[in-house]
All heavy atoms as a GROMACS GRO file, in nm:
protein
  542
    1MET      N    1  -0.820  -0.355   0.359
    1MET     CA    2  -0.681  -0.354   0.400
    1MET      C    3  -0.664  -0.240   0.504
    1MET      O    4  -0.739  -0.145   0.507
    1MET     CB    5  -0.586  -0.323   0.284
    1MET     CG    6  -0.609  -0.408   0.159
    1MET     SD    7  -0.544  -0.578   0.148
    1MET     CE    8  -0.446  -0.609   0.283
    2ARG      N    9  -0.559  -0.251   0.582
    2ARG     CA   10  -0.523  -0.149   0.678
    2ARG      C   11  -0.375  -0.141   0.690
    2ARG      O   12  -0.302  -0.225   0.639
    2ARG     CB   13  -0.588  -0.180   0.816
    2ARG     CG   14  -0.544  -0.310   0.874
    2ARG     CD   15  -0.620  -0.348   1.003
    2ARG     NE   16  -0.580  -0.478   1.048
    2ARG     CZ   17  -0.478  -0.492   1.140
    2ARG    NH1   18  -0.418  -0.391   1.190
    2ARG    NH2   19  -0.446  -0.615   1.176
    3THR      N   20  -0.328  -0.038   0.756
    3THR     CA   21  -0.184  -0.023   0.780
    3THR      C   22  -0.164   0.036   0.919
    3THR      O   23  -0.251   0.104   0.972
    3THR     CB   24  -0.117   0.067   0.675
    3THR    OG1   25   0.024   0.062   0.697
    3THR    CG2   26  -0.168   0.211   0.674
    4THR      N   27  -0.053   0.004   0.980
    4THR     CA   28  -0.014   0.062   1.107
    4THR      C   29   0.097   0.166   1.082
    4THR      O   30   0.139   0.232   1.179
    4THR     CB   31   0.036  -0.045   1.207
    4THR    OG1   32   0.146  -0.114   1.147
    4THR    CG2   33  -0.076  -0.140   1.239
    5HIS      N   34   0.138   0.182   0.959
    5HIS     CA   35   0.242   0.281   0.926
    5HIS      C   36   0.179   0.419   0.909
    5HIS      O   37   0.068   0.432   0.862
    5HIS     CB   38   0.313   0.242   0.795
    5HIS     CG   39   0.398   0.118   0.808
    5HIS    ND1   40   0.521   0.119   0.864
    5HIS    CD2   41   0.375  -0.006   0.771
    5HIS    CE1   42   0.569  -0.003   0.862
    5HIS    NE2   43   0.483  -0.080   0.804
    6ARG      N   44   0.255   0.520   0.951
    6ARG     CA   45   0.215   0.658   0.923
    6ARG      C   46   0.232   0.682   0.774
    6ARG      O   47   0.332   0.636   0.716
    6ARG     CB   48   0.297   0.757   1.003
    6ARG     CG   49   0.272   0.749   1.154
    6ARG     CD   50   0.362   0.840   1.235
    6ARG     NE   51   0.500   0.797   1.219
    6ARG     CZ   52   0.600   0.875   1.182
    6ARG    NH1   53   0.583   1.004   1.161
    6ARG    NH2   54   0.722   0.827   1.170
    7TRP      N   55   0.140   0.753   0.712
    7TRP     CA   56   0.148   0.784   0.572
    7TRP      C   57   0.089   0.917   0.540
    7TRP      O   58   0.007   0.969   0.614
    7TRP     CB   59   0.091   0.673   0.487
    7TRP     CG   60  -0.054   0.642   0.503
    7TRP    CD1   61  -0.110   0.576   0.612
    7TRP    CD2   62  -0.161   0.682   0.421
    7TRP    NE1   63  -0.249   0.570   0.593
    7TRP    CE2   64  -0.279   0.633   0.476
    7TRP    CE3   65  -0.166   0.749   0.299
    7TRP    CZ2   66  -0.404   0.654   0.415
    7TRP    CZ3   67  -0.289   0.767   0.240
    7TRP    CH2   68  -0.406   0.719   0.298
    8LEU      N   69   0.132   0.976   0.428
    8LEU     CA   70   0.090   1.105   0.387
    8LEU      C   71   0.053   1.098   0.238
    8LEU      O   72   0.128   1.041   0.159
    8LEU     CB   73   0.205   1.207   0.407
    8LEU     CG   74   0.181   1.347   0.352
    8LEU    CD1   75   0.075   1.421   0.428
    8LEU    CD2   76   0.315   1.424   0.362
    9ASP      N   77  -0.059   1.152   0.200
    9ASP     CA   78  -0.104   1.158   0.059
    9ASP      C   79  -0.100   1.305   0.022
    9ASP      O   80  -0.186   1.383   0.062
    9ASP     CB   81  -0.244   1.100   0.046
    9ASP     CG   82  -0.287   1.081  -0.096
    9ASP    OD1   83  -0.221   1.136  -0.188
    9ASP    OD2   84  -0.386   1.008  -0.118
   10GLU      N   85   0.000   1.342  -0.056
   10GLU     CA   86   0.019   1.482  -0.089
   10GLU      C   87   0.079   1.499  -0.227
   10GLU      O   88   0.170   1.423  -0.267
   10GLU     CB   89   0.111   1.545   0.015
   10GLU     CG   90   0.129   1.695  -0.003
   10GLU     CD   91   0.198   1.756   0.117
   10GLU    OE1   92   0.134   1.775   0.215
   10GLU    OE2   93   0.321   1.779   0.104
   11ALA      N   94   0.028   1.594  -0.303
   11ALA     CA   95   0.085   1.631  -0.435
   11ALA      C   96   0.085   1.511  -0.530
   11ALA      O   97   0.178   1.493  -0.610
   11ALA     CB   98   0.223   1.691  -0.421
   12GLY      N   99  -0.015   1.424  -0.521
   12GLY     CA  100  -0.031   1.313  -0.613
   12GLY      C  101   0.049   1.187  -0.577
   12GLY      O  102   0.045   1.092  -0.650
   13HIS      N  103   0.122   1.194  -0.470
   13HIS     CA  104   0.203   1.077  -0.427
   13HIS      C  105   0.171   1.041  -0.283
   13HIS      O  106   0.135   1.122  -0.202
   13HIS     CB  107   0.349   1.110  -0.438
   13HIS     CG  108   0.395   1.140  -0.576
   13HIS    ND1  109   0.421   1.043  -0.669
   13HIS    CD2  110   0.414   1.256  -0.640
   13HIS    CE1  111   0.456   1.098  -0.784
   13HIS    NE2  112   0.454   1.229  -0.768
   14VAL      N  113   0.190   0.912  -0.254
   14VAL     CA  114   0.178   0.863  -0.117
   14VAL      C  115   0.318   0.841  -0.063
   14VAL      O  116   0.403   0.782  -0.130
   14VAL     CB  117   0.095   0.732  -0.114
   14VAL    CG1  118   0.102   0.666   0.025
   14VAL    CG2  119  -0.049   0.763  -0.149
   15TYR      N  120   0.341   0.888   0.059
   15TYR     CA  121   0.466   0.868   0.130
   15TYR      C  122   0.434   0.780   0.252
   15TYR      O  123   0.340   0.813   0.329
   15TYR     CB  124   0.524   1.002   0.178
   15TYR     CG  125   0.550   1.098   0.068
   15TYR    CD1  126   0.448   1.174   0.014
   15TYR    CD2  127   0.678   1.115   0.016
   15TYR    CE1  128   0.473   1.265  -0.093
   15TYR    CE2  129   0.702   1.206  -0.087
   15TYR     CZ  130   0.598   1.279  -0.143
   15TYR     OH  131   0.624   1.366  -0.242
   16VAL      N  132   0.516   0.673   0.273
   16VAL     CA  133   0.490   0.583   0.385
   16VAL      C  134   0.613   0.582   0.474
   16VAL      O  135   0.720   0.542   0.428
   16VAL     CB  136   0.455   0.441   0.337
   16VAL    CG1  137   0.429   0.350   0.458
   16VAL    CG2  138   0.334   0.443   0.246
   17ALA      N  139   0.594   0.626   0.597
   17ALA     CA  140   0.705   0.624   0.692
   17ALA      C  141   0.739   0.478   0.727
   17ALA      O  142   0.652   0.396   0.749
   17ALA     CB  143   0.663   0.698   0.820
   18GLU      N  144   0.866   0.449   0.728
   18GLU     CA  145   0.920   0.316   0.760
   18GLU      C  146   0.862   0.206   0.671
   18GLU      O  147   0.854   0.091   0.709
   18GLU     CB  148   0.894   0.285   0.907
   18GLU     CG  149   0.958   0.385   1.000
   18GLU     CD  150   0.920   0.364   1.148
   18GLU    OE1  151   0.836   0.280   1.175
   18GLU    OE2  152   0.979   0.432   1.229
   19GLY      N  153   0.827   0.244   0.546
   19GLY     CA  154   0.768   0.148   0.454
   19GLY      C  155   0.869   0.079   0.366
   19GLY      O  156   0.836  -0.016   0.292
   20GLY      N  157   0.995   0.123   0.369
   20GLY     CA  158   1.098   0.066   0.284
   20GLY      C  159   1.159  -0.059   0.346
   20GLY      O  160   1.138  -0.090   0.463
   21PRO      N  161   1.237  -0.134   0.269
   21PRO     CA  162   1.297  -0.257   0.317
   21PRO      C  163   1.388  -0.242   0.436
   21PRO      O  164   1.402  -0.334   0.513
   21PRO     CB  165   1.373  -0.312   0.195
   21PRO     CG  166   1.366  -0.212   0.086
   21PRO     CD  167   1.272  -0.101   0.130
   22GLN      N  168   1.446  -0.125   0.455
   22GLN     CA  169   1.532  -0.102   0.571
   22GLN      C  170   1.473   0.002   0.664
   22GLN      O  171   1.543   0.067   0.737
   22GLN     CB  172   1.672  -0.063   0.525
   22GLN     CG  173   1.738  -0.173   0.445
   22GLN     CD  174   1.866  -0.129   0.379
   22GLN    OE1  175   1.897  -0.013   0.367
   22GLN    NE2  176   1.945  -0.227   0.338
   23GLY      N  177   1.338   0.017   0.660
   23GLY     CA  178   1.270   0.106   0.750
   23GLY      C  179   1.273   0.251   0.708
   23GLY      O  180   1.231   0.339   0.781
   24GLN      N  181   1.318   0.279   0.585
   24GLN     CA  182   1.322   0.420   0.538
   24GLN      C  183   1.182   0.458   0.487
   24GLN      O  184   1.097   0.378   0.460
   24GLN     CB  185   1.428   0.442   0.430
   24GLN     CG  186   1.396   0.376   0.298
   24GLN     CD  187   1.440   0.233   0.285
   24GLN    OE1  188   1.439   0.154   0.376
   24GLN    NE2  189   1.478   0.196   0.164
   25CYS      N  190   1.162   0.590   0.477
   25CYS     CA  191   1.040   0.645   0.421
   25CYS      C  192   1.043   0.621   0.271
   25CYS      O  193   1.143   0.634   0.209
   25CYS     CB  194   1.031   0.794   0.449
   25CYS     SG  195   0.881   0.870   0.384
   26VAL      N  196   0.929   0.582   0.216
   26VAL     CA  197   0.922   0.560   0.071
   26VAL      C  198   0.816   0.649   0.008
   26VAL      O  199   0.717   0.682   0.074
   26VAL     CB  200   0.894   0.412   0.032
   26VAL    CG1  201   1.010   0.322   0.071
   26VAL    CG2  202   0.768   0.362   0.098
   27ARG      N  203   0.840   0.686  -0.117
   27ARG     CA  204   0.741   0.764  -0.192
   27ARG      C  205   0.700   0.678  -0.311
   27ARG      O  206   0.781   0.633  -0.389
   27ARG     CB  207   0.804   0.894  -0.246
   27ARG     CG  208   0.703   0.980  -0.321
   27ARG     CD  209   0.773   1.089  -0.392
   27ARG     NE  210   0.816   1.034  -0.524
   27ARG     CZ  211   0.826   1.104  -0.634
   27ARG    NH1  212   0.805   1.235  -0.633
   27ARG    NH2  213   0.865   1.048  -0.744
   28PHE      N  214   0.568   0.657  -0.319
   28PHE     CA  215   0.516   0.578  -0.427
   28PHE      C  216   0.491   0.670  -0.548
   28PHE      O  217   0.450   0.784  -0.532
   28PHE     CB  218   0.383   0.514  -0.392
   28PHE     CG  219   0.392   0.412  -0.278
   28PHE    CD1  220   0.286   0.397  -0.190
   28PHE    CD2  221   0.504   0.338  -0.260
   28PHE    CE1  222   0.292   0.305  -0.086
   28PHE    CE2  223   0.512   0.243  -0.155
   28PHE     CZ  224   0.404   0.230  -0.068
   29ASN      N  225   0.516   0.616  -0.669
   29ASN     CA  226   0.481   0.692  -0.789
   29ASN      C  227   0.330   0.703  -0.802
   29ASN      O  228   0.257   0.648  -0.721
   29ASN     CB  229   0.552   0.633  -0.915
   29ASN     CG  230   0.498   0.492  -0.946
   29ASN    OD1  231   0.386   0.455  -0.913
   29ASN    ND2  232   0.578   0.418  -1.017
   30SER      N  233   0.284   0.770  -0.904
   30SER     CA  234   0.142   0.796  -0.919
   30SER      C  235   0.061   0.668  -0.930
   30SER      O  236  -0.044   0.656  -0.866
   30SER     CB  237   0.114   0.884  -1.041
   30SER     OG  238   0.173   1.007  -1.025
   31ALA      N  239   0.110   0.570  -1.009
   31ALA     CA  240   0.038   0.444  -1.024
   31ALA      C  241   0.032   0.366  -0.894
   31ALA      O  242  -0.075   0.315  -0.853
   31ALA     CB  243   0.103   0.361  -1.133
   32ALA      N  244   0.143   0.357  -0.820
   32ALA     CA  245   0.147   0.287  -0.696
   32ALA      C  246   0.061   0.357  -0.592
   32ALA      O  247  -0.003   0.292  -0.510
   32ALA     CB  248   0.291   0.272  -0.647
   33SER      N  249   0.063   0.490  -0.593
   33SER     CA  250  -0.019   0.566  -0.503
   33SER      C  251  -0.168   0.536  -0.524
   33SER      O  252  -0.245   0.524  -0.429
   33SER     CB  253   0.008   0.715  -0.517
   33SER     OG  254   0.139   0.746  -0.477
   34ALA      N  255  -0.209   0.523  -0.650
   34ALA     CA  256  -0.349   0.493  -0.683
   34ALA      C  257  -0.388   0.353  -0.627
   34ALA      O  258  -0.496   0.335  -0.575
   34ALA     CB  259  -0.374   0.501  -0.830
   35VAL      N  260  -0.296   0.258  -0.643
   35VAL     CA  261  -0.320   0.123  -0.590
   35VAL      C  262  -0.334   0.127  -0.435
   35VAL      O  263  -0.424   0.069  -0.379
   35VAL     CB  264  -0.209   0.025  -0.632
   35VAL    CG1  265  -0.221  -0.109  -0.560
   35VAL    CG2  266  -0.211   0.007  -0.782
   36TRP      N  267  -0.243   0.199  -0.370
   36TRP     CA  268  -0.243   0.214  -0.225
   36TRP      C  269  -0.377   0.270  -0.178
   36TRP      O  270  -0.443   0.217  -0.090
   36TRP     CB  271  -0.131   0.306  -0.182
   36TRP     CG  272  -0.126   0.345  -0.039
   36TRP    CD1  273  -0.190   0.455   0.018
   36TRP    CD2  274  -0.061   0.276   0.069
   36TRP    NE1  275  -0.165   0.457   0.152
   36TRP    CE2  276  -0.086   0.352   0.187
   36TRP    CE3  277   0.016   0.165   0.077
   36TRP    CZ2  278  -0.035   0.313   0.310
   36TRP    CZ3  279   0.067   0.124   0.199
   36TRP    CH2  280   0.041   0.200   0.313
   37ARG      N  281  -0.419   0.376  -0.243
   37ARG     CA  282  -0.549   0.440  -0.205
   37ARG      C  283  -0.666   0.342  -0.223
   37ARG      O  284  -0.753   0.336  -0.138
   37ARG     CB  285  -0.574   0.564  -0.290
   37ARG     CG  286  -0.482   0.681  -0.257
   37ARG     CD  287  -0.516   0.802  -0.344
   37ARG     NE  288  -0.402   0.893  -0.352
   37ARG     CZ  289  -0.324   0.904  -0.455
   37ARG    NH1  290  -0.343   0.836  -0.567
   37ARG    NH2  291  -0.224   0.990  -0.451
   38ALA      N  292  -0.668   0.274  -0.335
   38ALA     CA  293  -0.777   0.176  -0.359
   38ALA      C  294  -0.780   0.064  -0.260
   38ALA      O  295  -0.886   0.024  -0.214
   38ALA     CB  296  -0.766   0.123  -0.504
   39LEU      N  297  -0.661   0.012  -0.220
   39LEU     CA  298  -0.655  -0.095  -0.124
   39LEU      C  299  -0.706  -0.048   0.010
   39LEU      O  300  -0.784  -0.119   0.076
   39LEU     CB  301  -0.511  -0.149  -0.112
   39LEU     CG  302  -0.460  -0.226  -0.237
   39LEU    CD1  303  -0.310  -0.242  -0.224
   39LEU    CD2  304  -0.532  -0.357  -0.251
   40LEU      N  305  -0.660   0.066   0.056
   40LEU     CA  306  -0.702   0.114   0.187
   40LEU      C  307  -0.847   0.159   0.192
   40LEU      O  308  -0.913   0.144   0.297
   40LEU     CB  309  -0.612   0.231   0.235
   40LEU     CG  310  -0.474   0.193   0.281
   40LEU    CD1  311  -0.394   0.315   0.327
   40LEU    CD2  312  -0.479   0.090   0.394
   41ALA      N  313  -0.900   0.201   0.079
   41ALA     CA  314  -1.041   0.242   0.072
   41ALA      C  315  -1.137   0.122   0.060
   41ALA      O  316  -1.256   0.139   0.058
   41ALA     CB  317  -1.064   0.340  -0.041
   42GLY      N  318  -1.080   0.005   0.042
   42GLY     CA  319  -1.161  -0.114   0.021
   42GLY      C  320  -1.222  -0.123  -0.120
   42GLY      O  321  -1.313  -0.200  -0.143
   43GLN      N  322  -1.166  -0.047  -0.209
   43GLN     CA  323  -1.215  -0.050  -0.351
   43GLN      C  324  -1.154  -0.162  -0.429
   43GLN      O  325  -1.196  -0.191  -0.541
   43GLN     CB  326  -1.186   0.082  -0.416
   43GLN     CG  327  -1.255   0.199  -0.348
   43GLN     CD  328  -1.206   0.335  -0.397
   43GLN    OE1  329  -1.098   0.345  -0.458
   43GLN    NE2  330  -1.284   0.440  -0.372
   44ALA      N  331  -1.046  -0.223  -0.378
   44ALA     CA  332  -0.981  -0.332  -0.447
   44ALA      C  333  -0.912  -0.420  -0.344
   44ALA      O  334  -0.883  -0.375  -0.234
   44ALA     CB  335  -0.878  -0.280  -0.546
   45THR      N  336  -0.889  -0.546  -0.383
   45THR     CA  337  -0.807  -0.639  -0.304
   45THR      C  338  -0.692  -0.681  -0.393
   45THR      O  339  -0.703  -0.672  -0.515
   45THR     CB  340  -0.887  -0.761  -0.258
   45THR    OG1  341  -0.923  -0.837  -0.375
   45THR    CG2  342  -1.011  -0.723  -0.180
   46PRO      N  343  -0.584  -0.735  -0.336
   46PRO     CA  344  -0.476  -0.782  -0.421
   46PRO      C  345  -0.523  -0.885  -0.525
   46PRO      O  346  -0.473  -0.883  -0.638
   46PRO     CB  347  -0.378  -0.841  -0.323
   46PRO     CG  348  -0.399  -0.763  -0.197
   46PRO     CD  349  -0.549  -0.739  -0.192
   47ASP      N  350  -0.616  -0.969  -0.488
   47ASP     CA  351  -0.664  -1.070  -0.582
   47ASP      C  352  -0.737  -1.011  -0.700
   47ASP      O  353  -0.746  -1.077  -0.806
   47ASP     CB  354  -0.757  -1.170  -0.507
   47ASP     CG  355  -0.682  -1.256  -0.406
   47ASP    OD1  356  -0.560  -1.272  -0.422
   47ASP    OD2  357  -0.745  -1.303  -0.312
   48GLN      N  358  -0.790  -0.893  -0.688
   48GLN     CA  359  -0.862  -0.829  -0.798
   48GLN      C  360  -0.772  -0.753  -0.889
   48GLN      O  361  -0.812  -0.714  -0.999
   48GLN     CB  362  -0.968  -0.731  -0.740
   48GLN     CG  363  -1.079  -0.801  -0.662
   48GLN     CD  364  -1.164  -0.699  -0.588
   48GLN    OE1  365  -1.117  -0.597  -0.541
   48GLN    NE2  366  -1.293  -0.733  -0.579
   49LEU      N  367  -0.646  -0.733  -0.849
   49LEU     CA  368  -0.550  -0.657  -0.932
   49LEU      C  369  -0.479  -0.749  -1.028
   49LEU      O  370  -0.476  -0.871  -1.007
   49LEU     CB  371  -0.451  -0.584  -0.840
   49LEU     CG  372  -0.513  -0.484  -0.741
   49LEU    CD1  373  -0.406  -0.434  -0.646
   49LEU    CD2  374  -0.577  -0.368  -0.816
   50GLU      N  375  -0.417  -0.690  -1.126
   50GLU     CA  376  -0.344  -0.769  -1.227
   50GLU      C  377  -0.202  -0.717  -1.242
   50GLU      O  378  -0.173  -0.604  -1.208
   50GLU     CB  379  -0.413  -0.759  -1.361
   50GLU     CG  380  -0.556  -0.818  -1.363
   50GLU     CD  381  -0.624  -0.805  -1.498
   50GLU    OE1  382  -0.562  -0.753  -1.593
   50GLU    OE2  383  -0.739  -0.850  -1.505
   51GLY      N  384  -0.116  -0.803  -1.292
   51GLY     CA  385   0.018  -0.765  -1.330
   51GLY      C  386   0.098  -0.703  -1.218
   51GLY      O  387   0.102  -0.750  -1.105
   52GLY      N  388   0.165  -0.592  -1.252
   52GLY     CA  389   0.252  -0.523  -1.159
   52GLY      C  390   0.175  -0.468  -1.037
   52GLY      O  391   0.233  -0.461  -0.927
   53ASP      N  392   0.048  -0.430  -1.058
   53ASP     CA  393  -0.028  -0.376  -0.943
   53ASP      C  394  -0.049  -0.487  -0.839
   53ASP      O  395  -0.038  -0.464  -0.719
   53ASP     CB  396  -0.163  -0.323  -0.991
   53ASP     CG  397  -0.152  -0.198  -1.072
   53ASP    OD1  398  -0.043  -0.134  -1.071
   53ASP    OD2  399  -0.251  -0.160  -1.137
   54ARG      N  400  -0.080  -0.607  -0.889
   54ARG     CA  401  -0.100  -0.720  -0.797
   54ARG      C  402   0.032  -0.754  -0.725
   54ARG      O  403   0.034  -0.777  -0.603
   54ARG     CB  404  -0.151  -0.841  -0.876
   54ARG     CG  405  -0.171  -0.966  -0.791
   54ARG     CD  406  -0.219  -1.080  -0.880
   54ARG     NE  407  -0.212  -1.208  -0.810
   54ARG     CZ  408  -0.306  -1.255  -0.733
   54ARG    NH1  409  -0.415  -1.186  -0.712
   54ARG    NH2  410  -0.290  -1.372  -0.674
   55THR      N  411   0.141  -0.757  -0.799
   55THR     CA  412   0.273  -0.787  -0.740
   55THR      C  413   0.306  -0.684  -0.637
   55THR      O  414   0.355  -0.720  -0.527
   55THR     CB  415   0.379  -0.788  -0.850
   55THR    OG1  416   0.344  -0.891  -0.948
   55THR    CG2  417   0.518  -0.818  -0.793
   56PHE      N  418   0.283  -0.559  -0.665
   56PHE     CA  419   0.309  -0.449  -0.568
   56PHE      C  420   0.225  -0.470  -0.441
   56PHE      O  421   0.277  -0.461  -0.333
   56PHE     CB  422   0.276  -0.315  -0.636
   56PHE     CG  423   0.280  -0.198  -0.542
   56PHE    CD1  424   0.400  -0.157  -0.484
   56PHE    CD2  425   0.167  -0.127  -0.514
   56PHE    CE1  426   0.402  -0.049  -0.400
   56PHE    CE2  427   0.167  -0.018  -0.429
   56PHE     CZ  428   0.289   0.024  -0.370
   57ALA      N  429   0.094  -0.494  -0.458
   57ALA     CA  430   0.006  -0.510  -0.342
   57ALA      C  431   0.050  -0.632  -0.260
   57ALA      O  432   0.054  -0.626  -0.135
   57ALA     CB  433  -0.139  -0.530  -0.387
   58LEU      N  434   0.084  -0.741  -0.322
   58LEU     CA  435   0.128  -0.862  -0.249
   58LEU      C  436   0.261  -0.838  -0.177
   58LEU      O  437   0.280  -0.887  -0.066
   58LEU     CB  438   0.139  -0.978  -0.342
   58LEU     CG  439   0.003  -1.032  -0.396
   58LEU    CD1  440   0.028  -1.138  -0.501
   58LEU    CD2  441  -0.087  -1.080  -0.286
   59SER      N  442   0.347  -0.753  -0.234
   59SER     CA  443   0.476  -0.724  -0.165
   59SER      C  444   0.451  -0.638  -0.041
   59SER      O  445   0.518  -0.656   0.058
   59SER     CB  446   0.572  -0.656  -0.262
   59SER     OG  447   0.536  -0.525  -0.290
   60LEU      N  448   0.354  -0.547  -0.049
   60LEU     CA  449   0.318  -0.469   0.070
   60LEU      C  450   0.266  -0.556   0.182
   60LEU      O  451   0.297  -0.536   0.301
   60LEU     CB  452   0.215  -0.362   0.033
   60LEU     CG  453   0.262  -0.250  -0.060
   60LEU    CD1  454   0.146  -0.161  -0.097
   60LEU    CD2  455   0.374  -0.167   0.002
   61LEU      N  456   0.186  -0.658   0.144
   61LEU     CA  457   0.136  -0.752   0.243
   61LEU      C  458   0.250  -0.837   0.303
   61LEU      O  459   0.261  -0.856   0.423
   61LEU     CB  460   0.032  -0.844   0.183
   61LEU     CG  461  -0.108  -0.788   0.172
   61LEU    CD1  462  -0.194  -0.874   0.079
   61LEU    CD2  463  -0.174  -0.776   0.309
   62ALA      N  464   0.337  -0.886   0.214
   62ALA     CA  465   0.448  -0.973   0.260
   62ALA      C  466   0.541  -0.897   0.352
   62ALA      O  467   0.596  -0.956   0.445
   62ALA     CB  468   0.524  -1.026   0.139
   63ASP      N  469   0.561  -0.770   0.327
   63ASP     CA  470   0.652  -0.687   0.405
   63ASP      C  471   0.586  -0.632   0.534
   63ASP      O  472   0.648  -0.567   0.616
   63ASP     CB  473   0.708  -0.572   0.326
   63ASP     CG  474   0.802  -0.618   0.213
   63ASP    OD1  475   0.847  -0.734   0.220
   63ASP    OD2  476   0.823  -0.541   0.119
   64GLY      N  477   0.457  -0.653   0.547
   64GLY     CA  478   0.382  -0.608   0.666
   64GLY      C  479   0.346  -0.460   0.660
   64GLY      O  480   0.306  -0.403   0.763
   65VAL      N  481   0.360  -0.396   0.542
   65VAL     CA  482   0.325  -0.255   0.534
   65VAL      C  483   0.173  -0.244   0.526
   65VAL      O  484   0.115  -0.155   0.584
   65VAL     CB  485   0.391  -0.196   0.407
   65VAL    CG1  486   0.345  -0.051   0.386
   65VAL    CG2  487   0.540  -0.200   0.415
   66LEU      N  488   0.108  -0.340   0.454
   66LEU     CA  489  -0.038  -0.348   0.457
   66LEU      C  490  -0.077  -0.474   0.530
   66LEU      O  491  -0.005  -0.575   0.525
   66LEU     CB  492  -0.094  -0.357   0.316
   66LEU     CG  493  -0.103  -0.223   0.236
   66LEU    CD1  494  -0.154  -0.250   0.097
   66LEU    CD2  495  -0.188  -0.122   0.308
   67LEU      N  496  -0.187  -0.470   0.599
   67LEU     CA  497  -0.239  -0.583   0.674
   67LEU      C  498  -0.381  -0.609   0.632
   67LEU      O  499  -0.455  -0.518   0.596
   67LEU     CB  500  -0.236  -0.550   0.823
   67LEU     CG  501  -0.100  -0.506   0.880
   67LEU    CD1  502  -0.116  -0.452   1.019
   67LEU    CD2  503  -0.003  -0.624   0.880
   68PRO      N  504  -0.425  -0.734   0.638
   68PRO     CA  505  -0.567  -0.762   0.608
   68PRO      C  506  -0.655  -0.702   0.714
   68PRO      O  507  -0.609  -0.677   0.827
   68PRO     CB  508  -0.573  -0.916   0.609
   68PRO     CG  509  -0.448  -0.965   0.670
   68PRO     CD  510  -0.349  -0.854   0.671
   69GLU      N  511  -0.780  -0.675   0.676
   69GLU     CA  512  -0.876  -0.623   0.774
   69GLU      C  513  -0.892  -0.724   0.887
   69GLU      O  514  -0.884  -0.844   0.864
   69GLU     CB  515  -1.012  -0.599   0.709
   69GLU     CG  516  -1.017  -0.476   0.625
   69GLU     CD  517  -1.006  -0.345   0.705
   69GLU    OE1  518  -1.048  -0.343   0.825
   69GLU    OE2  519  -0.952  -0.253   0.650
   70ARG      N  520  -0.915  -0.676   1.004
   70ARG     CA  521  -0.944  -0.763   1.117
   70ARG      C  522  -1.082  -0.822   1.103
   70ARG      O  523  -1.173  -0.754   1.062
   70ARG     CB  524  -0.936  -0.687   1.247
   70ARG     CG  525  -0.799  -0.639   1.281
   70ARG     CD  526  -0.799  -0.569   1.415
   70ARG     NE  527  -0.668  -0.519   1.443
   70ARG     CZ  528  -0.643  -0.399   1.497
   70ARG    NH1  529  -0.743  -0.320   1.531
   70ARG    NH2  530  -0.520  -0.359   1.518
   71SER      N  531  -1.094  -0.949   1.135
   71SER     CA  532  -1.227  -1.010   1.135
   71SER      C  533  -1.306  -0.966   1.253
   71SER      O  534  -1.255  -0.948   1.362
   71SER     CB  535  -1.212  -1.162   1.137
   71SER     OG  536  -1.140  -1.208   1.025
   72SER      N  537  -1.438  -0.952   1.231
   72SER     CA  538  -1.524  -0.909   1.342
   72SER      C  539  -1.568  -1.026   1.423
   72SER      O  540  -1.582  -1.133   1.383
   72SER     CB  541  -1.648  -0.838   1.288
   72SER     OG  542  -1.610  -0.730   1.208
   0.00000   0.00000   0.00000
């Protein structure tokens, strides 16, 4: 996964500029931050996640906050 949004990982939370539904900055809780990190590091895909983590990841894709990797 990749993102074009600016983001900051600090003090256990991820902050994403313009990641909210109306373009506001959002702060993910600890669990959501862990999912974000795993997705961007290529350690997980939305299909590998379960329950709320999967729903969260799919919502990031649907909103364009996360993008699939570009094909080579």
